[in-house]
C-alpha positions in Angstrom: -40.0 -72.9 -62.6 -38.8 -74.9 -65.6 -40.5 -76.3 -68.7 -41.8 -79.8 -68.0 -40.5 -82.5 -70.3 -42.9 -83.8 -73.0 -44.3 -87.3 -72.2 -43.3 -90.0 -74.7 -46.8 -90.6 -75.9 -47.8 -86.9 -75.7 -51.0 -87.7 -73.9 -50.2 -86.8 -70.3 -51.4 -90.3 -69.2 -49.4 -93.3 -68.0 -48.8 -95.8 -70.9 -51.0 -98.9 -71.2 -54.6 -99.6 -70.4 -56.2 -98.1 -67.3 -59.4 -98.9 -65.4 -61.7 -96.5 -63.6 -64.8 -98.5 -62.9 -63.4 -101.9 -63.5 -63.1 -101.8 -67.3 -60.3 -100.9 -69.6 -60.4 -98.2 -72.2 -58.8 -97.4 -75.5 -56.9 -94.1 -75.4 -57.1 -93.6 -79.2 -60.8 -92.9 -79.4 -62.1 -89.4 -80.1 -64.0 -86.9 -78.0 -67.3 -87.8 -79.8 -70.5 -89.6 -78.9 -70.2 -93.1 -80.6 -73.8 -93.1 -81.8 -75.0 -89.6 -82.3 -71.6 -88.2 -83.4 -72.3 -85.2 -81.2 -69.5 -83.1 -79.7 -68.9 -83.9 -76.0 -68.2 -81.2 -73.5 -66.6 -81.2 -70.1 -68.6 -82.0 -67.0 -67.6 -81.6 -63.4 -69.1 -84.0 -60.8 -70.6 -82.7 -57.5 -70.1 -84.7 -54.3 -73.9 -84.6 -53.9 -74.0 -87.4 -56.5 -72.7 -89.9 -53.9 -75.4 -92.4 -53.4 -77.3 -91.1 -56.4 -77.6 -92.3 -60.0 -75.6 -90.5 -62.7 -77.9 -88.3 -64.7 -76.0 -88.8 -68.0 -73.3 -91.0 -69.6 -69.8 -89.8 -68.9 -66.8 -90.3 -71.2 -63.0 -90.0 -70.8 -61.2 -87.2 -72.6 -60.5 -89.7 -75.4 -64.2 -90.3 -75.9 -64.6 -93.7 -74.3 -67.6 -94.4 -72.2 -66.6 -94.6 -68.5 -69.9 -94.8 -66.7 -73.4 -95.0 -68.0 -76.4 -92.9 -67.0 -78.1 -94.5 -64.0 -75.0 -95.9 -62.4 -75.2 -95.3 -58.6 -72.0 -93.9 -57.1 -71.9 -96.1 -54.0 -69.3 -94.3 -51.9 -66.8 -91.5 -51.7 -64.0 -93.7 -53.0 -65.9 -94.5 -56.2 -66.9 -90.9 -56.6 -63.2 -89.8 -56.3 -62.1 -92.3 -58.9 -64.5 -90.5 -61.3 -64.2 -86.9 -60.1 -60.4 -86.8 -60.4 -60.5 -87.5 -64.1 -61.3 -85.2 -67.0 -64.9 -86.2 -67.8 -67.2 -85.3 -70.7 -70.8 -85.7 -71.5 -73.0 -85.1 -74.5 -74.4 -81.5 -74.7 -78.0 -81.0 -75.4 -77.7 -77.4 -76.5 -79.9 -74.6 -75.4 -77.9 -74.1 -72.2 -75.9 -71.1 -73.2 -77.0 -68.8 -70.4 -75.6 -71.2 -67.7 -72.8 -72.8 -69.7 -69.2 -71.5 -69.9 -69.6 -69.7 -73.2 -72.7 -67.8 -71.9 -70.6 -66.9 -68.8 -67.7 -65.8 -71.1 -70.0 -63.3 -72.8 -70.9 -61.8 -69.5 -67.3 -61.7 -68.2 -66.2 -60.0 -71.4 -68.6 -57.1 -70.6 -67.4 -57.0 -67.0 -63.7 -56.9 -68.2 -64.5 -54.0 -70.5 -66.2 -52.1 -67.7 -63.4 -52.6 -65.1 -60.8 -51.5 -67.7 -62.7 -48.2 -68.0 -63.1 -47.7 -64.3 -60.1 -49.4 -62.8 -59.9 -50.8 -59.3 -57.4 -53.5 -58.3 -59.9 -55.8 -56.6 -62.4 -55.7 -59.4 -59.8 -56.5 -62.0 -58.6 -59.4 -59.9 -62.1 -60.8 -59.5 -62.7 -60.7 -63.3 -59.3 -62.2 -64.1 -59.9 -65.0 -61.5 -63.3 -65.7 -63.0 -61.9 -65.9 -66.5 -59.2 -68.2 -65.3 -61.8 -70.5 -63.7 -63.8 -70.4 -66.9 -60.8 -71.5 -68.9 -60.2 -74.4 -66.6 -63.9 -75.4 -67.0 -63.6 -75.7 -70.8 -60.3 -74.5 -72.2 -61.0 -75.5 -75.8 -64.4 -73.7 -75.9 -62.8 -70.6 -74.4 -59.8 -70.7 -76.9 -62.0 -71.3 -79.9 -65.1 -69.2 -79.3 -63.0 -66.2 -78.3 -61.4 -66.3 -81.8 -64.8 -66.5 -83.6 -67.1 -64.2 -81.7 -66.7 -60.5 -81.1 -66.8 -60.5 -77.3 -65.9 -56.9 -76.7 -64.0 -54.0 -78.4 -60.9 -55.3 -80.3 -58.4 -54.4 -77.6 -60.3 -56.2 -74.9 -61.1 -59.2 -77.0 -57.4 -59.6 -77.7 -56.6 -59.4 -74.0 -59.1 -62.2 -73.3 -57.5 -64.4 -76.0 -54.0 -63.7 -74.6 -55.3 -64.6 -71.1 -56.6 -68.0 -72.2 -53.4 -68.9 -74.1 -51.1 -67.6 -71.3 -53.2 -69.6 -68.8 -52.8 -72.8 -70.9 -49.0 -72.3 -70.9 -48.8 -71.4 -67.2 -50.7 -74.5 -66.2 -47.9 -76.6 -67.8 -45.1 -74.5 -66.4 -45.6 -75.2 -62.7 -47.0 -71.7 -62.0 -48.8 -71.8 -58.6 -52.5 -70.9 -58.4 -51.6 -67.4 -57.1 -49.1 -66.9 -60.0 -51.7 -68.1 -62.5 -54.1 -65.5 -61.2 -51.5 -62.7 -61.4 -50.6 -63.7 -64.9 -54.3 -63.7 -65.9 -54.6 -60.2 -64.5 -51.5 -59.1 -66.3 -52.9 -60.4 -69.6 -56.1 -58.6 -69.1 -54.3 -55.3 -68.3 -51.1 -55.3 -70.3 -52.4 -52.7 -72.7 -54.8 -50.9 -70.2 -53.3 -47.5 -70.7 -53.7 -47.5 -74.4 -56.9 -49.4 -75.3 -58.0 -46.6 -77.7 -54.7 -46.8 -79.5 -54.8 -50.6 -79.8 -58.4 -50.3 -81.2 -57.0 -47.9 -83.9 -54.2 -50.3 -84.7 -56.8 -53.0 -85.3 -58.1 -50.9 -88.1 -54.9 -49.6 -89.6 -54.1 -51.0 -93.1 -51.0 -48.9 -93.7 -48.0 -47.3 -91.9 -48.7 -46.5 -88.3 -48.2 -42.8 -87.6 -45.0 -41.8 -85.8 -47.0 -40.3 -82.8 -48.8 -43.6 -82.3 -45.5 -45.5 -82.6 -44.1 -43.4 -79.8 -47.1 -44.0 -77.6 -47.0 -47.7 -78.4 -43.4 -48.0 -77.2 -44.3 -46.3 -74.0 -47.5 -48.3 -73.3 -46.0 -51.0 -71.0 -44.7 -48.5 -68.5 -47.8 -46.4 -68.9 -50.0 -49.4 -68.1 -47.9 -50.1 -65.0 -48.5 -46.5 -63.8 -52.2 -47.0 -64.6 -52.3 -50.1 -62.5 -50.5 -48.5 -59.6 -53.0 -45.7 -59.5 -55.7 -48.4 -59.4 -54.1 -49.8 -56.3 -52.1 -52.8 -57.7 -49.0 -53.6 -55.7 -48.4 -57.2 -56.9 -44.9 -57.1 -58.4 -45.4 -60.4 -60.3 -48.3 -58.8 -62.1 -46.6 -55.4 -62.6 -43.3 -56.9 -63.9 -45.2 -59.1 -66.4 -47.0 -56.0 -67.7 -43.8 -53.8 -67.7 -41.8 -56.4 -69.5 -44.3 -58.0 -71.9 -42.6 -56.4 -75.0 -39.0 -57.1 -73.9 -37.1 -59.5 -76.3 -34.7 -62.3 -75.5 -32.0 -60.6 -77.5 -32.4 -57.3 -75.6 -34.0 -55.6 -78.7 -37.4 -55.0 -77.0 -38.9 -52.1 -75.0 -39.2 -50.2 -72.8 -36.0 -51.4 -71.0 -34.0 -53.3 -73.6 -33.6 -56.2 -71.1 -31.8 -59.4 -72.1 -33.6 -62.7 -71.7 -32.0 -63.5 -68.3 -33.5 -60.3 -66.8 -37.1 -60.9 -68.1 -39.5 -62.6 -65.8 -40.9 -66.0 -66.8 -44.4 -64.5 -66.6 -43.4 -61.7 -69.0 -41.9 -64.3 -71.5 -45.1 -66.3 -71.4 -47.1 -63.2 -72.0 -44.9 -62.1 -74.8 -45.3 -65.4 -76.7 -49.1 -65.5 -76.0 -49.5 -61.9 -77.1 -47.5 -62.4 -80.3 -49.4 -65.6 -81.2 -52.8 -64.1 -80.6 -51.9 -61.0 -82.6 -50.9 -63.1 -85.6 -54.0 -65.3 -85.6 -56.4 -62.4 -85.0 -58.1 -60.8 -88.0 -58.0 -57.1 -88.6 -60.5 -54.7 -90.1 -58.7 -55.0 -93.4 -57.7 -58.7 -93.4 -59.1 -62.1 -92.2 -57.3 -64.0 -89.4 -54.1 -65.8 -90.1 -53.7 -69.6 -89.5 -51.9 -71.0 -86.5 -49.4 -72.5 -88.9 -48.5 -69.0 -90.1 -48.2 -67.8 -86.5 -45.8 -70.7 -85.6 -43.8 -70.1 -88.8 -43.3 -66.5 -87.5 -42.5 -67.7 -84.0 -39.8 -70.1 -85.1 -38.7 -67.9 -88.0 -38.3 -64.1 -88.0 -39.1 -63.8 -84.3 -37.0 -66.7 -83.1 -34.3 -64.4 -81.5 -37.0 -62.2 -79.8 -39.2 -64.8 -78.1 -38.5 -67.6 -75.7 -38.2 -70.6 -78.0 -38.9 -73.1 -75.3 -42.2 -71.5 -74.4 -43.0 -71.2 -78.1 -42.3 -74.9 -78.5 -44.6 -75.6 -75.5 -47.3 -73.6 -77.1 -47.0 -75.6 -80.4 -47.1 -78.8 -78.4 -50.3 -77.8 -76.6 -52.2 -76.1 -79.4 -51.1 -78.0 -82.6 -51.4 -76.4 -86.0 -55.2 -76.7 -86.0 -56.1 -75.2 -82.6 -59.7 -74.8 -81.4 -61.5 -72.2 -83.5 -59.6 -72.9 -86.7 -61.9 -72.9 -89.7 -61.1 -75.5 -92.3 -62.3 -76.7 -95.7 -62.9 -80.4 -96.0 -62.5 -82.7 -99.0 -66.3 -82.9 -99.3 -66.3 -79.1 -99.6 -67.9 -78.5 -96.3 -66.7 -75.7 -94.0 -65.9 -76.9 -90.5 -64.4 -75.7 -87.3 -61.9 -77.5 -85.1 -63.6 -77.7 -81.7 -61.3 -79.7 -79.4 -57.7 -80.9 -79.2 -56.7 -84.4 -78.5 -54.5 -84.8 -75.3 -51.4 -84.4 -77.5 -52.6 -81.2 -79.1 -53.5 -82.9 -82.4 -56.8 -82.5 -84.2 -58.7 -85.6 -85.4 -62.3 -84.2 -85.5 -63.9 -81.2 -87.0 -67.5 -79.9 -86.7 -69.0 -78.9 -90.0 -71.1 -75.8 -89.9 -71.7 -75.2 -93.7 -72.4 -77.6 -96.5 -70.7 -77.6 -99.9 -73.0 -74.8 -101.1 -72.3 -72.8 -97.9 -75.7 -73.5 -96.4 -75.9 -73.9 -92.7 -75.9 -77.4 -91.2 -78.3 -77.6 -88.3 -77.2 -79.1 -86.1 -73.5 -79.0 -86.9 -72.1 -82.3 -87.9 -68.9 -83.9 -86.5 -66.4 -85.2 -89.1 -63.5 -87.5 -88.8 -60.7 -85.6 -90.6 -58.6 -88.8 -90.9 -61.1 -90.1 -93.4 -60.6 -89.4 -97.1 -64.0 -87.8 -97.5 -63.5 -85.4 -94.6 -59.7 -84.7 -94.8 -58.7 -81.1 -94.4 -57.7 -79.6 -97.7 -57.0 -76.1 -96.4 -58.0 -73.4 -93.9 -61.1 -71.2 -94.5 -61.8 -67.5 -94.1 -65.2 -66.2 -92.9 -67.1 -64.7 -95.8 -69.6 -61.8 -95.6 -72.3 -63.9 -97.3 -72.3 -66.7 -94.7 -75.5 -67.3 -92.7 -75.3 -66.4 -89.0 -73.7 -69.4 -87.3 -74.3 -70.4 -83.7 -70.7 -70.9 -82.7 -71.6 -72.1 -79.2 -73.2 -75.2 -80.7 -69.8 -76.2 -82.1 -68.7 -76.9 -78.5 -71.9 -78.6 -77.5 -73.6 -75.6 -75.9 
């Protein structure tokens, strides 16, 4: 498997105008409803719609109307022309129980349970379901998992790593089976030391020597834990065993050079490091993605696979989903969705200039002077309770 080359326009689409239902579309438009300014969310068409009217307007991933509500999909060929594209529709809200983010809350609880009572098949089912959820709405999974406490800190971190590693694997030609094994590895990489990782989340000072020793042994201990649970998948086990090995052979537990580290482990290493940097701790707020990438390409450059780190930057951008920002009009907003090239153009304001909740959240064009980003924001104890699901149209 090799890193795929970046496309010249960064969009992943052929250059020039395209037509799906007979009309051309402009690939510079945002993922936003042109009239209501509401956030659009992914929709997946069912073949039962053939011969039936569409129940809602559907948009391209660049926010351009492709087909209006009421259009009858006359035959399978017309359905396929739509269904093979990334499609979006306006979210009405109030659908959390059935939507991806409601499902994510349930799966986080299942993940915590199966990590307490390990069994290979159960872990695989949860990992597979989380991977399918990521595919259904990757931006919502990436962003919401950074803002909402889904589970204990160690498990929440594993979920974030799973989503980031899955994003990378999708663009690195991993097969479906390899993506599932990587997801399982992300979920279980720290399985033998969850209590320790929870304590590390709260540490503000020097880590005690005993904990440091346990930390260095946790990859191998997690492999033994998985083997006792019935895991025999070497792709999965090697990714867990090697996820703290460094390209310059300075890592642990084996001190392996980059050439001996599996691609899955290198992906996991980058995703793990990135998620650790952007995650908050008991004693400090989360760091920005920009800070994480400065570390990836700075002090950690010799340790991590720089090609994979570059791929992550290309896919996430410096304002990935879930980033809180302050706008020129003093509103506090959240980046909800990436453009196809990883860049951010739109933010969803959740608090006004006096930090009062905006209900519903309002979408802002951050390329405009009034809504330009002037800095990142940290959550404050005095903020009202924010419905983060609504940021993604749920």
